[in-house]
C-alpha positions as CSV (number, residue, x, y, z in Angstrom):
1,M,44.2,9.3,112.7
2,Q,42.6,12.5,113.9
3,Y,39.6,13.7,111.9
4,F,38.6,16.7,113.8
5,N,40.9,19.1,115.8
6,T,39.4,22.6,115.4
7,I,39.4,24.7,118.7
8,I,39.5,28.3,118.0
9,D,39.9,31.1,120.7
10,W,37.3,33.6,120.0
11,N,39.1,36.5,121.6
12,K,42.1,35.8,119.5
13,L,40.0,36.5,116.3
14,T,39.5,39.9,114.6
15,S,36.0,41.1,114.2
16,N,36.0,39.9,110.5
17,E,37.4,36.4,111.6
18,Q,34.7,36.1,114.2
19,K,32.0,36.8,111.7
20,K,33.6,34.3,109.2
21,I,33.7,31.5,111.8
22,L,29.9,31.8,112.3
23,L,29.1,31.8,108.6
24,R,27.1,28.8,107.3
25,P,28.3,26.7,104.6
26,I,27.8,28.6,101.3
27,H,25.1,27.3,99.0
28,L,25.8,28.7,95.4
29,E,22.8,29.4,93.4
30,N,22.7,26.8,90.7
31,N,21.0,28.3,87.6
32,I,20.9,24.7,86.0
33,I,18.8,23.3,88.9
34,K,16.5,26.4,88.6
35,K,16.0,26.0,84.9
36,K,15.5,22.2,85.3
37,V,12.9,22.7,88.0
38,K,11.1,25.4,86.1
39,D,10.9,23.0,83.0
40,I,9.5,20.3,85.4
41,I,6.8,22.5,86.8
42,K,5.8,23.7,83.4
43,N,5.5,20.1,82.0
44,V,3.5,18.9,85.0
45,K,1.2,21.9,84.6
46,V,0.5,21.2,80.9
47,L,0.8,17.3,80.8
48,G,-0.2,16.3,84.2
49,D,-0.1,12.5,84.9
50,K,1.8,11.9,81.8
51,A,4.7,14.3,82.8
52,V,4.7,12.9,86.3
53,K,4.9,9.3,85.0
54,N,7.8,10.2,82.6
55,Y,9.8,12.1,85.2
56,T,9.3,9.2,87.7
57,N,10.7,6.7,85.1
58,L,13.6,9.1,84.3
59,F,14.7,10.1,87.8
60,D,13.6,7.0,90.0
61,K,13.9,4.3,87.3
62,Y,10.4,3.3,88.3
63,L,7.6,2.7,85.8
64,L,4.2,3.3,87.3
65,N,0.8,3.1,85.9
66,K,-1.0,4.2,89.1
67,F,0.5,6.6,91.5
68,Q,-1.7,6.2,94.5
69,L,-1.2,3.2,96.7
70,S,-4.2,1.0,97.1
71,Q,-5.7,0.1,100.4
72,K,-4.5,-3.6,99.7
73,N,-0.8,-2.2,99.2
74,I,-1.1,-0.2,102.4
75,S,-2.5,-3.1,104.5
76,S,0.2,-5.6,103.1
77,S,2.9,-3.0,104.2
78,L,1.4,-2.9,107.7
79,L,2.0,-6.6,108.1
80,R,5.8,-6.2,107.7
81,I,6.3,-3.7,110.4
82,D,8.2,-5.0,113.5
83,F,6.2,-4.8,116.7
84,I,8.9,-3.1,118.5
85,L,9.0,-0.4,115.9
86,Q,5.3,-0.2,116.2
87,E,5.6,0.4,119.9
88,A,8.2,3.0,119.4
89,I,6.1,4.9,116.9
90,E,3.0,4.8,119.2
91,V,5.1,6.4,122.0
92,A,6.3,9.0,119.8
93,K,2.8,9.6,118.5
94,K,1.4,10.0,122.0
95,N,4.1,12.6,123.0
96,I,3.7,14.7,119.8
97,T,-0.2,14.7,119.9
98,A,0.1,15.8,123.6
99,F,2.3,18.7,122.8
100,H,0.5,19.8,119.8
101,Q,-3.0,19.4,121.2
102,A,-1.9,21.7,124.1
103,Q,-1.3,24.4,121.3
104,I,-4.9,24.6,120.5
105,L,-5.8,28.3,121.1
106,P,-9.0,29.8,122.4
107,E,-10.9,32.0,120.0
108,T,-10.9,35.8,120.7
109,D,-14.4,37.5,121.2
110,I,-14.7,40.9,122.7
111,E,-16.6,44.0,122.7
112,T,-14.1,46.8,122.0
113,Q,-16.7,49.3,122.8
114,V,-20.4,49.1,123.4
115,G,-22.0,47.8,120.3
116,I,-18.9,46.6,118.5
117,R,-18.1,43.0,118.7
118,C,-14.8,41.8,117.3
119,Q,-13.7,38.1,117.0
120,Q,-10.7,36.0,115.9
121,I,-11.6,32.5,114.8
122,Y,-9.5,29.6,113.4
123,L,-10.4,27.3,110.7
124,P,-8.2,24.3,109.3
125,L,-6.6,24.5,106.0
126,N,-8.8,22.6,103.6
127,S,-6.0,20.6,101.9
128,I,-2.5,20.0,102.5
129,G,0.3,18.0,100.9
130,I,3.1,16.3,102.9
131,Y,6.4,15.5,101.1
132,I,8.6,12.7,102.7
133,P,12.1,11.9,101.2
134,N,12.8,8.3,100.8
135,G,16.3,8.0,100.3
136,I,19.0,6.5,102.4
137,A,16.8,6.9,105.5
138,P,13.1,6.5,105.5
139,L,12.0,9.7,107.4
140,L,9.2,8.2,109.3
141,S,9.6,10.7,112.0
142,T,8.7,13.5,109.7
143,V,5.5,11.9,108.8
144,L,4.6,12.2,112.6
145,M,5.7,15.8,112.9
146,L,3.5,16.7,109.9
147,G,0.6,14.3,110.0
148,I,-0.3,14.6,113.7
149,P,-0.8,18.5,113.8
150,A,-2.6,18.3,110.3
151,K,-5.3,15.8,112.0
152,I,-5.4,17.8,115.3
153,A,-6.0,21.0,113.2
154,G,-8.8,19.2,111.3
155,C,-7.4,19.6,107.7
156,K,-10.1,18.0,105.5
157,E,-7.7,16.3,103.1
158,V,-4.1,15.3,103.7
159,I,-2.2,13.6,101.0
160,L,1.4,12.3,101.2
161,C,4.0,11.9,98.2
162,S,7.3,10.1,98.6
163,P,9.6,8.6,95.9
164,P,9.0,4.9,94.8
165,P,9.3,2.4,96.1
166,I,7.8,3.9,99.4
167,S,9.2,2.2,102.4
168,D,6.9,0.1,104.5
169,E,7.9,2.3,107.7
170,I,6.5,5.5,105.8
171,I,3.5,3.7,104.7
172,Y,2.8,2.4,108.3
173,T,3.3,5.6,110.0
174,A,1.2,7.4,107.6
175,H,-1.6,5.1,108.2
176,V,-1.2,5.4,112.0
177,C,-1.6,9.2,111.5
178,G,-4.8,8.7,109.5
179,I,-3.2,9.4,106.2
180,N,-4.4,6.9,103.5
181,K,-3.9,9.1,100.3
182,I,-0.4,8.0,99.6
183,F,1.2,8.6,96.1
184,Q,4.4,7.0,94.9
185,I,6.0,10.2,93.4
186,G,9.0,12.2,94.5
187,G,11.2,15.1,93.5
188,A,10.2,18.3,91.8
189,Q,7.5,16.7,89.9
190,A,5.7,15.7,93.2
191,I,5.8,19.2,94.4
192,A,4.5,20.5,91.1
193,A,1.6,17.8,91.1
194,M,0.6,18.7,94.6
195,A,0.8,22.5,93.8
196,F,-1.4,22.6,90.6
197,G,-3.1,19.1,90.6
198,T,-3.3,16.5,87.9
199,D,-6.1,13.9,87.0
200,S,-4.6,11.4,89.7
201,I,-3.2,13.9,92.3
202,P,-5.4,16.6,93.9
203,K,-4.1,20.1,94.3
204,V,-3.4,21.2,97.7
205,D,-3.4,24.7,99.5
206,K,-0.2,24.1,101.4
207,I,2.9,21.9,101.0
208,F,5.0,20.8,103.9
209,G,8.0,18.6,104.2
210,P,11.9,18.7,103.6
211,G,13.7,17.4,100.5
212,N,16.7,17.8,98.4
213,T,17.9,20.7,96.2
214,Y,15.3,20.0,93.6
215,V,12.3,19.6,96.1
216,T,13.4,22.8,97.9
217,E,13.6,24.8,94.6
218,A,10.4,23.5,93.5
219,K,8.6,24.6,96.7
220,L,10.3,27.9,96.2
221,Q,9.0,28.4,92.8
222,V,5.6,27.1,93.2
223,S,4.9,29.3,96.1
224,S,5.9,32.3,94.1
225,M,3.5,31.4,91.3
226,L,0.0,32.9,90.7
227,N,-2.5,30.5,92.3
228,G,0.4,28.5,93.8
229,P,0.2,26.9,97.1
230,E,1.7,28.1,100.3
231,I,4.7,26.2,101.7
232,D,5.8,25.6,105.5
233,M,9.4,26.9,105.1
234,L,12.7,26.5,103.1
235,A,14.6,24.7,105.6
236,G,18.4,24.7,104.8
237,P,21.2,22.2,106.1
238,S,20.8,21.1,109.7
239,E,22.8,23.0,112.4
240,L,23.6,22.6,116.2
241,L,25.1,24.9,118.7
242,I,26.2,23.6,122.3
243,I,26.8,25.9,125.1
244,S,28.8,24.0,127.9
245,D,30.8,24.7,130.8
246,E,33.4,22.6,133.0
247,T,30.6,20.3,134.4
248,S,29.6,19.1,131.1
249,N,30.1,15.6,130.0
250,P,32.4,15.5,126.9
251,D,31.2,12.2,125.5
252,F,27.5,13.3,125.5
253,I,28.6,16.6,123.8
254,A,30.7,14.8,121.2
255,A,27.9,12.4,120.5
256,D,25.4,15.3,119.9
257,L,27.8,17.1,117.7
258,L,28.2,13.9,115.6
259,S,24.5,13.3,115.4
260,Q,23.7,16.6,113.9
261,A,26.7,16.3,111.6
262,E,25.2,13.1,110.3
263,H,22.3,14.8,108.5
264,G,24.4,15.7,105.5
265,I,27.7,17.3,104.2
266,S,26.4,20.8,104.6
267,S,25.4,20.4,108.2
268,Q,27.2,22.4,110.7
269,V,27.8,22.0,114.5
270,I,29.5,24.4,117.0
271,L,30.6,24.0,120.5
272,L,30.9,27.0,122.6
273,T,32.9,26.7,126.1
274,S,35.1,28.7,128.3
275,C,36.8,25.5,129.6
276,M,39.8,24.4,127.3
277,Q,40.1,21.1,129.1
278,L,36.6,20.2,128.2
279,A,37.2,21.3,124.6
280,E,40.1,19.0,124.3
281,K,38.1,16.1,125.7
282,V,35.5,16.6,123.2
283,V,38.0,16.6,120.3
284,L,39.3,13.3,121.8
285,S,35.9,11.8,122.2
286,I,34.7,12.8,118.6
287,N,37.6,11.1,117.0
288,K,37.0,8.1,119.2
289,Q,33.3,7.7,118.5
290,L,33.6,8.6,114.7
291,K,35.5,5.2,114.3
292,K,32.1,3.3,115.2
293,F,30.2,4.6,112.4
294,F,29.8,2.9,109.1
295,R,28.3,5.8,107.2
296,S,30.7,8.4,108.3
297,S,31.7,10.3,105.1
298,N,29.0,12.8,105.5
299,I,30.1,13.6,109.1
300,Y,33.6,14.0,108.1
301,T,32.6,16.6,105.4
302,A,30.3,18.4,107.9
303,L,33.0,18.6,110.5
304,K,34.9,20.7,108.1
305,N,32.5,23.5,108.3
306,S,32.2,23.2,112.1
307,S,34.5,24.3,115.2
308,I,34.8,24.3,119.0
309,I,35.1,28.0,120.1
310,L,36.8,28.9,123.3
311,T,35.0,31.9,125.1
312,K,35.8,33.9,128.1
313,N,32.7,32.9,130.0
314,L,29.1,31.8,129.8
315,V,27.8,35.3,129.1
316,E,30.1,35.6,126.0
317,S,29.0,32.1,124.9
318,I,25.3,33.2,125.1
319,N,26.0,36.3,123.2
320,I,27.7,34.3,120.4
321,S,24.8,32.0,120.3
322,N,22.3,34.8,119.9
323,I,24.3,36.1,117.0
324,Y,24.4,32.7,115.4
325,A,20.8,32.0,115.9
326,P,20.9,28.1,115.8
327,E,18.3,25.8,114.6
328,H,19.1,23.5,117.5
329,L,20.7,24.8,120.8
330,I,21.8,22.5,123.7
331,I,22.6,24.1,127.0
332,H,24.7,21.7,128.7
333,T,25.8,23.5,131.8
334,K,25.5,23.2,135.6
335,K,22.2,25.2,135.7
336,P,20.9,25.3,132.2
337,R,17.2,26.5,132.9
338,S,18.7,29.5,134.5
339,L,20.4,30.6,131.1
340,L,17.0,30.1,129.3
341,R,15.9,33.8,129.7
342,H,19.1,35.1,128.1
343,I,18.4,33.1,124.9
344,L,17.0,35.5,122.3
345,N,17.4,33.5,119.1
346,A,16.9,29.7,118.7
347,S,14.4,27.4,117.0
348,S,14.5,24.5,119.4
349,I,16.3,24.4,122.9
350,F,17.5,21.3,124.8
351,L,18.3,21.7,128.5
352,G,20.7,19.7,130.4
353,P,22.7,16.5,129.8
354,W,19.8,14.3,129.5
355,S,18.1,16.2,126.5
356,P,19.9,15.1,123.5
357,E,18.8,16.7,120.1
358,S,17.7,13.1,119.0
359,A,14.8,13.3,121.5
360,G,13.5,16.4,119.7
361,D,14.1,14.6,116.4
362,Y,12.0,11.7,117.3
363,A,9.7,11.4,120.3
364,S,9.9,14.1,123.1
365,G,6.8,15.8,121.6
366,T,8.1,19.1,120.0
367,N,8.2,19.5,116.3
368,H,11.4,18.9,114.5
369,V,10.5,21.1,111.4
370,L,12.7,24.3,112.3
371,P,14.0,27.3,110.8
372,T,17.7,27.2,109.8
373,Y,20.4,29.6,108.6
374,G,19.8,32.2,111.2
375,K,16.0,32.5,110.4
376,S,15.0,31.9,114.2
377,I,15.7,35.5,114.6
378,S,12.3,36.1,113.3
379,K,10.8,32.7,112.4
380,S,9.3,30.0,114.5
381,A,9.3,26.2,114.7
382,L,6.4,24.4,112.8
383,G,3.4,24.2,115.1
384,L,-0.2,23.6,115.1
385,S,-1.0,27.2,113.9
386,D,0.8,26.5,110.6
387,F,-2.1,24.1,109.7
388,K,-4.8,26.7,110.4
389,K,-5.9,30.1,109.3
390,R,-6.9,33.1,111.3
391,I,-10.3,34.8,110.3
392,L,-11.4,38.1,111.7
393,V,-15.2,38.9,112.4
394,Q,-16.8,42.2,113.3
395,E,-20.4,43.0,114.0
396,L,-21.6,46.5,114.9
397,T,-25.1,47.4,116.1
398,S,-26.7,50.5,114.7
399,Q,-25.9,52.4,118.0
400,G,-22.4,51.0,118.1
401,F,-21.8,52.2,114.4
402,M,-23.2,55.7,115.2
403,D,-20.9,56.0,118.1
404,L,-18.0,55.2,115.9
405,S,-19.2,57.0,112.9
406,N,-17.4,60.3,113.7
407,T,-14.1,58.5,114.0
408,L,-14.5,56.8,110.7
409,D,-15.5,60.1,109.1
410,V,-12.5,61.8,110.2
411,L,-10.1,59.1,109.4
412,S,-11.4,58.4,105.9
413,K,-11.3,62.2,105.1
414,A,-7.6,62.3,106.4
415,E,-6.7,59.6,104.0
416,K,-8.8,61.2,101.1
417,L,-10.8,58.1,100.4
418,E,-14.0,59.3,99.3
419,A,-15.9,55.9,98.7
420,H,-15.0,54.8,102.1
421,N,-16.3,58.1,103.7
422,N,-19.5,57.6,101.6
423,A,-20.1,54.1,102.9
424,V,-20.2,55.6,106.4
425,K,-22.2,58.8,105.5
426,I,-25.0,56.8,103.7
427,R,-25.6,54.7,106.8
428,V,-25.6,57.8,109.1
429,N,-28.0,59.6,106.9
430,F,-30.2,56.5,106.8
431,L,-30.1,56.4,110.6
432,K,-30.7,60.1,111.1
433,D,-33.8,59.9,108.6
434,R,-35.2,57.0,110.4
435,Y,-35.0,58.5,113.8
436,E,-36.1,61.8,112.7
437,G,-39.0,60.3,110.6
């Protein structure tokens, strides 16, 4: 049985068909979900821990008297982690740490003109909340991607929320990242609790982490509320685009397409190639490899949103990729790095046959929290700067102020802002009186 056999010739499509083939799977706004999330947030704001407890019992079928894991609970979980997994986590941590430490920026401190000193300094966010899903797969890699830069940035308080019962893998990874405030709550109620605080759960300044539709909607709502927290991003379904040529390995390409389709039924994967023979081999390999997977139903559905597109040449493939602006882009060609300068829009790029997307997901060092749905046109991957804030400083000497005062006078008058002008004039007069006196 063939599960996938979608090869499309780009140049046989009309302009509208070309646009349609690059559309992401449609996510219809669900007003029922919006209303439910709004009610959850309202109840958590008013009732605090009581509402969180009730929702945890209702949605997770878990009755909790205490949300925060004790140090004893954390320690006992650590004993159940396989040594081989511990070693793998350490390798990933080392690489992610090295890459994010390299992102530390020097502070700016210059004299724009004599007597005028301007600075840009960086301060860590005071408190952040990390949300980690805990469903079919414990996303311990996301703990690393969020916990490590938070610690490097120097965030004073880092809390982690995950639905109960939290897996030992998530607890261990959090501990390795120096996160010891772990709360067994999930869903929209966890986002609301971190956003506004309860007796047990501290309010945070910014919330990070992926989640289901309810979690994503909750992040959207709390971030738009008065006194609500900032959020990292509203990441949509995962997506991968591969650019290949006749030298590419079809089995590698098929494996990469399947690995990304595995994320969920709304994931989308696309292959761009000018080689029909390669396209046909990839189709055969996809269908062959699919037979090996036990949890393949999500992949089948995702492949319905996906396609292999036949192009004229590499130039056309690059142009299509730049239009699509993928979350993940694999360049699997003879000279992949030579194409890098032509890529305008992508969240994370993987060069060559030995750079699978899985490497970025886990342990190469780059962050796997990425903008989707074409947002890489203007947004960037999560990095160290997302855990810090920039503050501007200026200091003028009396002479520096006097030298600039005429410019300030002219500009404030041009904008007809009398109080601004007065703040300049009162100082000018003070200095003139002092010098003349």
